[in-house]
C-alpha positions in Angstrom: 101.6 164.5 62.6 100.7 163.3 66.1 102.5 160.3 67.6 103.1 158.4 70.9 106.0 156.2 71.9 105.9 154.0 75.0 108.5 151.7 76.4 108.2 149.7 79.6 110.4 146.9 81.0 111.9 145.5 84.2 115.6 145.5 84.5 117.9 142.9 86.1 117.6 144.7 89.5 113.8 144.4 89.4 113.1 148.1 88.7 110.1 148.9 86.5 111.3 151.4 83.9 108.6 153.4 82.0 109.3 156.0 79.2 106.7 157.9 77.2 107.3 160.5 74.5 104.5 162.2 72.7 103.9 165.2 70.5 102.2 168.3 72.0 98.8 168.8 70.4 97.7 171.9 72.2 100.1 174.3 73.9 97.6 175.4 76.5 97.1 173.8 79.9 93.8 172.1 80.5 90.8 174.0 81.9 91.4 172.6 85.4 94.6 174.5 85.7 97.1 171.8 84.9 96.9 169.9 88.2 97.2 166.4 86.7 101.0 166.2 87.0 101.0 167.4 90.6 98.4 164.8 91.5 100.5 162.1 89.9 103.6 163.2 91.9 101.5 163.2 95.2 100.2 159.7 94.5 103.7 158.4 93.7 105.0 159.8 97.0 102.1 158.3 98.9 102.4 154.9 97.3 106.2 154.5 96.9 107.7 157.0 99.3 111.3 157.5 98.1 111.3 154.3 96.0 110.7 156.0 92.7 112.0 158.6 90.4 110.0 160.7 87.9 111.5 163.0 85.3 109.3 165.1 83.1 110.7 167.3 80.3 108.9 169.5 77.8 110.3 170.9 74.6 108.5 173.1 72.1 106.9 170.1 70.4 107.2 167.1 72.8 106.5 165.8 76.3 109.0 163.2 77.7 108.3 161.2 80.8 110.6 158.7 82.6 109.3 156.8 85.6 111.4 154.3 87.6 109.8 152.3 90.4 112.5 150.7 92.5 112.4 147.2 93.9 111.9 147.4 97.7 113.7 144.1 98.5 
């Protein structure tokens, strides 16, 4: 069975916290060579400089992503 879990909130410090976990449908990379994640990392760096953290983990049957956008006050 395929599923997707998403959680997004803003904590008391004003940080946006995003988590996503989903099942892996196909174990092969896409036909473009799997450049999507690298593009996301480059865009985050351009837009947020060092004011973010991105953690991506892959198990045999799941992808887990945690993104934190820090408040720049």
